[in-house]
DRENZAVEX-864803 format. One record per residue: residue number from 1; residue in one letter; y, z negated, x of N, C-alpha, C in turn. Coordinates in pm, 1 decimal, always signed. Layout:
BEGIN
num=NUM residuo=A n.north=Y n.up=Z n.east=X ca.north=Y ca.up=Z ca.east=X c.north=Y c.up=Z c.east=X $
...
This chain:
BEGIN
num=1 residuo=M n.north=+6698.9 n.up=-171.2 n.east=-586.3 ca.north=+6844.5 ca.up=-180.2 ca.east=-580.5 c.north=+6887.7 c.up=-290.0 c.east=-482.8 $
num=2 residuo=E n.north=+6816.9 n.up=-404.4 n.east=-482.0 ca.north=+6851.9 ca.up=-512.8 ca.east=-390.5 c.north=+6844.4 c.up=-465.6 c.east=-246.1 $
num=3 residuo=Q n.north=+6744.8 n.up=-380.3 n.east=-217.4 ca.north=+6729.6 ca.up=-328.8 ca.east=-81.9 c.north=+6853.2 c.up=-249.4 c.east=-40.9 $
num=4 residuo=D n.north=+6907.0 n.up=-168.4 n.east=-132.4 ca.north=+7027.6 ca.up=-90.2 ca.east=-104.3 c.north=+7146.9 c.up=-182.4 c.east=-77.0 $
num=5 residuo=I n.north=+7155.6 n.up=-290.7 n.east=-153.8 ca.north=+7265.9 ca.up=-384.8 ca.east=-136.5 c.north=+7260.9 c.up=-447.6 c.east=+2.3 $
num=6 residuo=F n.north=+7143.5 n.up=-496.0 n.east=+41.2 ca.north=+7132.9 ca.up=-562.8 ca.east=+170.7 c.north=+7145.7 c.up=-465.0 c.east=+287.1 $
num=7 residuo=K n.north=+7097.7 n.up=-341.9 n.east=+267.7 ca.north=+7117.9 ca.up=-239.2 ca.east=+371.6 c.north=+7266.6 c.up=-210.4 c.east=+388.1 $
num=8 residuo=A n.north=+7337.2 n.up=-200.2 n.east=+276.0 ca.north=+7481.1 ca.up=-171.2 ca.east=+281.4 c.north=+7555.8 c.up=-283.0 c.east=+351.9 $
num=9 residuo=L n.north=+7520.0 n.up=-406.8 n.east=+323.1 ca.north=+7590.9 ca.up=-521.3 ca.east=+382.4 c.north=+7542.6 c.up=-554.8 c.east=+522.9 $
num=10 residuo=A n.north=+7436.5 n.up=-488.6 n.east=+569.4 ca.north=+7386.2 ca.up=-514.1 ca.east=+704.3 c.north=+7483.7 c.up=-463.2 c.east=+810.6 $
num=11 residuo=D n.north=+7564.7 n.up=-366.7 n.east=+774.5 ca.north=+7661.3 ca.up=-309.9 ca.east=+868.5 c.north=+7787.0 c.up=-396.6 c.east=+872.9 $
num=12 residuo=P n.north=+7829.7 n.up=-440.5 n.east=+992.7 ca.north=+7946.2 ca.up=-529.3 ca.east=+1000.9 c.north=+8075.8 c.up=-467.8 c.east=+948.1 $
num=13 residuo=T n.north=+8092.5 n.up=-338.0 n.east=+964.0 ca.north=+8214.0 ca.up=-273.3 ca.east=+912.7 c.north=+8214.6 c.up=-276.3 c.east=+760.5 $
num=14 residuo=R n.north=+8099.4 n.up=-247.1 n.east=+699.8 ca.north=+8093.7 ca.up=-250.5 ca.east=+553.5 c.north=+8111.4 c.up=-392.4 c.east=+500.9 $
num=15 residuo=R n.north=+8058.8 n.up=-491.4 n.east=+574.1 ca.north=+8081.6 ca.up=-630.8 ca.east=+532.0 c.north=+8230.0 c.up=-663.3 c.east=+535.3 $
num=16 residuo=A n.north=+8298.3 n.up=-617.5 n.east=+639.6 ca.north=+8442.7 ca.up=-642.9 ca.east=+651.3 c.north=+8518.2 c.up=-575.3 c.east=+536.5 $
num=17 residuo=I n.north=+8479.3 n.up=-454.0 n.east=+502.3 ca.north=+8542.8 ca.up=-382.8 ca.east=+390.9 c.north=+8517.4 c.up=-459.2 c.east=+261.4 $
num=18 residuo=F n.north=+8394.0 n.up=-500.7 n.east=+240.3 ca.north=+8358.4 ca.up=-574.1 ca.east=+119.1 c.north=+8436.1 c.up=-704.8 c.east=+109.8 $
num=19 residuo=E n.north=+8450.5 n.up=-774.7 n.east=+221.5 ca.north=+8525.9 ca.up=-900.7 ca.east=+222.2 c.north=+8672.9 c.up=-877.3 c.east=+190.0 $
num=20 residuo=K n.north=+8730.2 n.up=-768.0 n.east=+240.9 ca.north=+8869.4 ca.up=-736.2 ca.east=+207.2 c.north=+8883.9 c.up=-710.3 c.east=+57.5 $
num=21 residuo=L n.north=+8786.5 n.up=-638.7 n.east=+1.3 ca.north=+8793.5 ca.up=-606.8 ca.east=-141.1 c.north=+8766.9 c.up=-729.6 c.east=-227.9 $
num=22 residuo=A n.north=+8697.6 n.up=-827.4 n.east=-174.5 ca.north=+8672.3 ca.up=-950.3 ca.east=-250.2 c.north=+8802.7 c.up=-1024.4 c.east=-277.7 $
num=23 residuo=V n.north=+8903.6 n.up=-1002.1 n.east=-193.4 ca.north=+9035.1 ca.up=-1064.1 ca.east=-212.8 c.north=+9111.7 c.up=-991.9 c.east=-323.9 $
num=24 residuo=G n.north=+9088.7 n.up=-861.2 n.east=-336.3 ca.north=+9157.1 ca.up=-782.7 ca.east=-439.1 c.north=+9141.1 c.up=-634.5 c.east=-412.8 $
num=25 residuo=G n.north=+9157.1 n.up=-554.6 n.east=-515.3 ca.north=+9142.2 ca.up=-410.8 ca.east=-502.7 c.north=+9250.5 c.up=-349.1 c.east=-415.8 $
num=26 residuo=M n.north=+9215.8 n.up=-239.4 n.east=-351.2 ca.north=+9312.7 ca.up=-166.3 ca.east=-267.9 c.north=+9260.7 c.up=-26.0 c.east=-241.3 $
num=27 residuo=N n.north=+9350.2 n.up=+58.3 n.east=-189.0 ca.north=+9311.0 ca.up=+194.8 ca.east=-156.8 c.north=+9253.7 c.up=+200.8 c.east=-14.9 $
num=28 residuo=A n.north=+9199.4 n.up=+316.4 n.east=+20.6 ca.north=+9132.7 ca.up=+331.9 ca.east=+150.7 c.north=+9230.0 c.up=+311.6 c.east=+266.8 $
num=29 residuo=S n.north=+9353.5 n.up=+354.4 n.east=+251.7 ca.north=+9451.8 ca.up=+336.8 ca.east=+359.8 c.north=+9477.7 c.up=+188.3 c.east=+385.8 $
num=30 residuo=A n.north=+9492.3 n.up=+111.7 n.east=+279.9 ca.north=+9514.4 ca.up=-32.2 ca.east=+295.1 c.north=+9390.7 c.up=-99.2 c.east=+354.3 $
num=31 residuo=L n.north=+9273.1 n.up=-51.2 n.east=+316.6 ca.north=+9150.3 ca.up=-107.4 ca.east=+373.1 c.north=+9140.3 c.up=-82.7 c.east=+523.4 $
num=32 residuo=R n.north=+9192.4 n.up=+31.6 n.east=+569.3 ca.north=+9185.0 ca.up=+66.9 ca.east=+711.4 c.north=+9278.0 c.up=-16.7 c.east=+798.1 $
num=33 residuo=E n.north=+9379.1 n.up=-79.0 n.east=+738.2 ca.north=+9474.7 ca.up=-157.5 ca.east=+816.3 c.north=+9402.5 c.up=-267.7 c.east=+893.7 $
num=34 residuo=G n.north=+9429.8 n.up=-272.0 n.east=+1022.7 ca.north=+9369.4 ca.up=-373.8 ca.east=+1108.6 c.north=+9228.7 c.up=-338.9 c.east=+1154.5 $
num=35 residuo=M n.north=+9179.5 n.up=-222.4 n.east=+1115.1 ca.north=+9045.0 ca.up=-180.2 ca.east=+1153.8 c.north=+9055.7 c.up=-52.0 c.east=+1235.9 $
num=36 residuo=A n.north=+8977.9 n.up=-44.1 n.east=+1340.8 ca.north=+8974.1 ca.up=+77.2 ca.east=+1423.0 c.north=+8870.6 c.up=+171.8 c.east=+1363.1 $
num=37 residuo=I n.north=+8910.6 n.up=+240.0 n.east=+1256.2 ca.north=+8817.2 ca.up=+326.3 ca.east=+1184.0 c.north=+8893.1 c.up=+447.4 c.east=+1131.2 $
num=38 residuo=S n.north=+8831.1 n.up=+563.6 n.east=+1139.2 ca.north=+8895.5 ca.up=+686.0 ca.east=+1090.0 c.north=+8884.5 c.up=+693.7 c.east=+937.8 $
num=39 residuo=Q n.north=+8965.5 n.up=+779.8 n.east=+878.5 ca.north=+8959.8 ca.up=+798.8 ca.east=+733.2 c.north=+8823.2 c.up=+851.7 c.east=+689.7 $
num=40 residuo=P n.north=+8765.5 n.up=+952.8 n.east=+761.8 ca.north=+8631.7 ca.up=+999.1 ca.east=+720.8 c.north=+8525.8 c.up=+888.4 c.east=+729.4 $
num=41 residuo=A n.north=+8533.0 n.up=+806.3 n.east=+832.9 ca.north=+8436.3 ca.up=+696.5 ca.east=+845.5 c.north=+8454.1 c.up=+596.7 c.east=+732.1 $
num=42 residuo=M n.north=+8579.5 n.up=+566.4 n.east=+696.0 ca.north=+8605.0 ca.up=+474.8 ca.east=+584.6 c.north=+8546.1 c.up=+531.3 c.east=+456.6 $
num=43 residuo=S n.north=+8564.1 n.up=+660.8 n.east=+434.9 ca.north=+8509.2 ca.up=+724.9 ca.east=+315.5 c.north=+8357.1 c.up=+713.4 c.east=+311.9 $
num=44 residuo=Q n.north=+8293.0 n.up=+730.1 n.east=+426.2 ca.north=+8147.2 ca.up=+718.2 ca.east=+431.9 c.north=+8102.7 c.up=+575.4 c.east=+400.7 $
num=45 residuo=H n.north=+8170.9 n.up=+477.1 n.east=+458.0 ca.north=+8136.1 ca.up=+338.0 ca.east=+431.7 c.north=+8155.5 c.up=+303.4 c.east=+284.3 $
num=46 residuo=L n.north=+8264.2 n.up=+350.2 n.east=+226.2 ca.north=+8289.0 ca.up=+325.2 ca.east=+84.0 c.north=+8183.4 c.up=+392.8 c.east=-3.2 $
num=47 residuo=A n.north=+8138.2 n.up=+510.0 n.east=+37.0 ca.north=+8033.3 ca.up=+579.5 ca.east=-38.7 c.north=+7903.7 c.up=+498.5 c.east=-37.2 $
num=48 residuo=V n.north=+7869.1 n.up=+441.0 n.east=+76.5 ca.north=+7748.1 ca.up=+358.3 ca.east=+85.4 c.north=+7762.0 c.up=+236.0 c.east=-4.1 $
num=49 residuo=L n.north=+7878.4 n.up=+171.2 n.east=-0.6 ca.north=+7901.1 ca.up=+53.6 ca.east=-83.9 c.north=+7898.2 c.up=+89.6 c.east=-233.4 $
num=50 residuo=R n.north=+7952.6 n.up=+206.2 n.east=-268.8 ca.north=+7949.2 ca.up=+251.0 ca.east=-408.8 c.north=+7805.7 c.up=+279.9 c.east=-452.6 $
num=51 residuo=T n.north=+7731.2 n.up=+350.4 n.east=-368.2 ca.north=+7592.2 ca.up=+384.1 ca.east=-400.2 c.north=+7507.5 c.up=+258.7 c.east=-420.3 $
num=52 residuo=A n.north=+7537.3 n.up=+154.4 n.east=-342.5 ca.north=+7463.8 ca.up=+28.4 ca.east=-353.7 c.north=+7508.0 c.up=-52.2 c.east=-476.2 $
num=53 residuo=G n.north=+7615.6 n.up=-9.0 n.east=-540.8 ca.north=+7663.9 ca.up=-78.7 ca.east=-659.4 c.north=+7751.4 c.up=-198.4 c.east=-628.7 $
num=54 residuo=L n.north=+7801.5 n.up=-206.9 n.east=-506.0 ca.north=+7885.3 ca.up=-320.0 ca.east=-466.0 c.north=+8034.0 c.up=-295.3 c.east=-488.0 $
num=55 residuo=V n.north=+8072.0 n.up=-169.0 n.east=-489.6 ca.north=+8213.1 ca.up=-132.0 ca.east=-501.0 c.north=+8226.2 c.up=-23.3 c.east=-606.5 $
num=56 residuo=R n.north=+8335.1 n.up=-28.0 n.east=-680.3 ca.north=+8364.6 ca.up=+79.3 ca.east=-775.1 c.north=+8504.5 c.up=+131.3 c.east=-746.0 $
num=57 residuo=E n.north=+8527.3 n.up=+253.3 n.east=-790.1 ca.north=+8658.4 ca.up=+314.3 ca.east=-767.5 c.north=+8725.9 c.up=+341.9 c.east=-899.5 $
num=58 residuo=E n.north=+8858.2 n.up=+337.3 n.east=-894.1 ca.north=+8938.3 ca.up=+367.7 ca.east=-1012.3 c.north=+9044.5 c.up=+467.8 c.east=-968.9 $
num=59 residuo=R n.north=+9040.9 n.up=+583.5 n.east=-1030.4 ca.north=+9137.2 ca.up=+688.6 ca.east=-996.6 c.north=+9262.4 c.up=+672.2 c.east=-1080.6 $
num=60 residuo=Q n.north=+9375.7 n.up=+681.1 n.east=-1012.2 ca.north=+9505.8 ca.up=+677.3 ca.east=-1079.0 c.north=+9585.2 c.up=+796.2 c.east=-1025.5 $
num=61 residuo=G n.north=+9572.0 n.up=+907.9 n.east=-1093.5 ca.north=+9636.4 ca.up=+1029.6 ca.east=-1045.1 c.north=+9571.5 c.up=+1075.2 c.east=-916.0 $
num=62 residuo=R n.north=+9652.0 n.up=+1091.1 n.east=-811.4 ca.north=+9599.8 ca.up=+1132.8 ca.east=-680.4 c.north=+9540.2 c.up=+1017.4 c.east=-602.8 $
num=63 residuo=F n.north=+9565.7 n.up=+897.4 n.east=-646.8 ca.north=+9526.0 ca.up=+779.7 ca.east=-570.9 c.north=+9394.8 c.up=+722.0 c.east=-623.0 $
num=64 residuo=V n.north=+9318.9 n.up=+663.7 n.east=-530.4 ca.north=+9192.6 ca.up=+598.7 ca.east=-564.7 c.north=+9199.5 c.up=+455.3 c.east=-514.4 $
num=65 residuo=N n.north=+9179.1 n.up=+361.3 n.east=-605.2 ca.north=+9171.6 ca.up=+219.9 ca.east=-567.3 c.north=+9026.6 c.up=+175.7 c.east=-575.5 $
num=66 residuo=Y n.north=+8989.7 n.up=+88.4 n.east=-484.3 ca.north=+8853.6 ca.up=+36.8 ca.east=-478.2 c.north=+8856.5 c.up=-112.2 c.east=-508.2 $
num=67 residuo=E n.north=+8749.5 n.up=-159.5 n.east=-571.4 ca.north=+8737.3 ca.up=-302.6 ca.east=-599.9 c.north=+8589.2 c.up=-339.4 c.east=-600.6 $
num=68 residuo=V n.north=+8562.1 n.up=-467.8 n.east=-587.0 ca.north=+8425.1 ca.up=-516.5 ca.east=-592.4 c.north=+8370.8 c.up=-494.9 c.east=-733.1 $
num=69 residuo=D n.north=+8249.2 n.up=-447.8 n.east=-742.0 ca.north=+8183.4 ca.up=-428.9 ca.east=-871.2 c.north=+8105.9 c.up=-555.8 c.east=-905.8 $
num=70 residuo=P n.north=+8144.8 n.up=-626.7 n.east=-1009.8 ca.north=+8076.6 ca.up=-751.9 ca.east=-1044.9 c.north=+7927.5 c.up=-734.8 c.east=-1072.9 $
num=71 residuo=N n.north=+7885.8 n.up=-616.5 n.east=-1117.0 ca.north=+7743.8 ca.up=-593.5 ca.east=-1143.1 c.north=+7661.1 c.up=-601.6 c.east=-1014.8 $
num=72 residuo=G n.north=+7716.9 n.up=-553.6 n.east=-904.8 ca.north=+7647.9 ca.up=-564.2 ca.east=-776.3 c.north=+7634.9 c.up=-708.8 c.east=-733.5 $
num=73 residuo=L n.north=+7739.4 n.up=-786.3 n.east=-756.9 ca.north=+7733.8 ca.up=-928.8 ca.east=-724.1 c.north=+7631.1 c.up=-1000.3 c.east=-810.8 $
num=74 residuo=A n.north=+7616.3 n.up=-957.6 n.east=-935.0 ca.north=+7517.8 ca.up=-1019.3 ca.east=-1023.7 c.north=+7376.6 c.up=-995.8 c.east=-970.9 $
num=75 residuo=L n.north=+7351.5 n.up=-876.7 n.east=-916.2 ca.north=+7219.4 ca.up=-849.5 ca.east=-859.2 c.north=+7190.4 c.up=-939.6 c.east=-739.7 $
num=76 residuo=I n.north=+7292.1 n.up=-962.9 n.east=-657.0 ca.north=+7274.8 ca.up=-1053.5 ca.east=-543.1 c.north=+7245.5 c.up=-1194.4 c.east=-592.9 $
num=77 residuo=A n.north=+7319.8 n.up=-1238.0 n.east=-693.5 ca.north=+7300.3 ca.up=-1372.6 ca.east=-748.9 c.north=+7160.4 c.up=-1387.9 c.east=-807.6 $
num=78 residuo=Q n.north=+7111.0 n.up=-1284.7 n.east=-874.6 ca.north=+6975.7 ca.up=-1290.0 ca.east=-931.2 c.north=+6871.4 c.up=-1301.2 c.east=-821.2 $
num=79 residuo=W n.north=+6891.0 n.up=-1226.9 n.east=-714.0 ca.north=+6796.4 ca.up=-1231.7 ca.east=-602.3 c.north=+6796.5 c.up=-1370.5 c.east=-539.8 $
num=80 residuo=L n.north=+6914.7 n.up=-1426.8 n.east=-519.7 ca.north=+6924.2 ca.up=-1560.2 ca.east=-460.6 c.north=+6865.7 c.up=-1667.4 c.east=-551.6 $
num=81 residuo=A n.north=+6875.7 n.up=-1648.5 n.east=-682.5 ca.north=+6825.5 ca.up=-1747.4 ca.east=-777.9 c.north=+6674.9 c.up=-1767.6 c.east=-762.2 $
num=82 residuo=K n.north=+6604.2 n.up=-1663.0 n.east=-719.6 ca.north=+6460.0 ca.up=-1675.9 ca.east=-699.6 c.north=+6427.2 c.up=-1780.0 c.east=-592.7 $
num=83 residuo=Y n.north=+6518.0 n.up=-1799.1 n.east=-498.9 ca.north=+6492.5 ca.up=-1888.1 ca.east=-385.7 c.north=+6564.5 c.up=-2021.9 c.east=-397.5 $
num=84 residuo=R n.north=+6645.9 n.up=-2036.9 n.east=-499.0 ca.north=+6725.4 ca.up=-2158.2 ca.east=-515.9 c.north=+6636.0 c.up=-2282.1 c.east=-529.9 $
num=85 residuo=A n.north=+6526.2 n.up=-2271.7 n.east=-600.3 ca.north=+6435.8 ca.up=-2385.6 ca.east=-620.6 c.north=+6365.6 c.up=-2424.7 c.east=-490.8 $
num=86 residuo=Y n.north=+6351.0 n.up=-2333.1 n.east=-401.2 ca.north=+6281.8 ca.up=-2356.6 ca.east=-274.7 c.north=+6359.9 c.up=-2450.7 c.east=-183.1 $
num=87 residuo=W n.north=+6490.3 n.up=-2436.9 n.east=-176.8 ca.north=+6570.0 ca.up=-2507.6 ca.east=-76.6 c.north=+6580.5 c.up=-2658.3 c.east=-95.7 $
num=88 residuo=P n.north=+6600.1 n.up=-2711.5 n.east=-214.9 ca.north=+6610.0 ca.up=-2857.9 ca.east=-225.8 c.north=+6486.6 c.up=-2930.3 c.east=-169.8 $
num=89 residuo=A n.north=+6368.3 n.up=-2878.2 n.east=-199.1 ca.north=+6246.5 ca.up=-2941.8 ca.east=-147.5 c.north=+6240.7 c.up=-2933.0 c.east=+4.7 $
num=90 residuo=R n.north=+6282.2 n.up=-2821.4 n.east=+60.4 ca.north=+6280.5 ca.up=-2803.5 ca.east=+207.0 c.north=+6383.3 c.up=-2895.6 c.east=+273.3 $
num=91 residuo=I n.north=+6498.0 n.up=-2910.4 n.east=+211.4 ca.north=+6601.9 ca.up=-2997.7 ca.east=+267.0 c.north=+6556.6 c.up=-3143.1 c.east=+260.3 $
num=92 residuo=D n.north=+6493.5 n.up=-3181.6 n.east=+149.9 ca.north=+6440.7 ca.up=-3317.7 ca.east=+139.6 c.north=+6335.0 c.up=-3342.7 c.east=+246.4 $
num=93 residuo=A n.north=+6248.8 n.up=-3244.2 n.east=+269.9 ca.north=+6145.8 ca.up=-3258.5 ca.east=+373.7 c.north=+6210.0 c.up=-3272.1 c.east=+511.5 $
num=94 residuo=L n.north=+6316.5 n.up=-3196.4 n.east=+536.5 ca.north=+6386.6 ca.up=-3206.4 ca.east=+663.8 c.north=+6450.6 c.up=-3343.7 c.east=+680.0 $
num=95 residuo=K n.north=+6511.3 n.up=-3394.6 n.east=+574.9 ca.north=+6570.3 ca.up=-3529.7 ca.east=+580.0 c.north=+6464.2 c.up=-3633.3 c.east=+613.6 $
num=96 residuo=D n.north=+6347.0 n.up=-3622.4 n.east=+547.8 ca.north=+6238.2 ca.up=-3715.9 ca.east=+575.1 c.north=+6192.0 c.up=-3705.9 c.east=+720.0 $
num=97 residuo=L n.north=+6178.9 n.up=-3586.3 n.east=+769.8 ca.north=+6137.0 ca.up=-3565.5 ca.east=+908.5 c.north=+6238.3 c.up=-3626.1 c.east=+1005.2 $
num=98 residuo=L n.north=+6364.7 n.up=-3601.1 n.east=+982.4 ca.north=+6468.8 ca.up=-3655.8 ca.east=+1070.2 c.north=+6472.8 c.up=-3808.1 c.east=+1062.9 $
num=99 residuo=R n.north=+6453.7 n.up=-3862.4 n.east=+945.7 ca.north=+6451.0 ca.up=-4008.9 ca.east=+929.2 c.north=+6332.8 c.up=-4066.9 c.east=+1007.9 $
num=100 residuo=D n.north=+6217.1 n.up=-3999.7 n.east=+999.9 ca.north=+6097.4 ca.up=-4045.7 ca.east=+1072.9 c.north=+6118.7 c.up=-4036.3 c.east=+1223.1 $
num=101 residuo=M n.north=+6189.7 n.up=-3933.2 n.east=+1267.4 ca.north=+6214.9 ca.up=-3916.1 ca.east=+1411.2 c.north=+6310.3 c.up=-4023.7 c.east=+1463.7 $
num=102 residuo=D n.north=+6400.3 n.up=-4070.2 n.east=+1380.5 ca.north=+6495.2 ca.up=-4173.5 ca.east=+1421.1 c.north=+6429.9 c.up=-4310.5 c.east=+1434.3 $
num=103 residuo=Q n.north=+6317.9 n.up=-4330.3 n.east=+1367.4 ca.north=+6253.6 ca.up=-4461.9 ca.east=+1367.5 c.north=+6165.4 c.up=-4483.0 c.east=+1487.6 $
């Protein structure tokens, strides 16, 4: 599942869509504002984001609103947590190296 998430976010257009939805839910027309993208292309990008578990849709009559799916964000957070312990030691080593270079 993590692979699907990172593949989905590897595309700059999908990242832009995801970032817009991170501000708040909206429909596909509102998502297209300011983007040079056709409605069919937007639908395809949203389908990839939904399949990856990053976005969910809510139907209200004829209208469909999209929003970030917190479960997808939880998977990203879990993946990052595996590496969280790695960075403090690496940063400390970098500080030591830079301090040694200054002397």
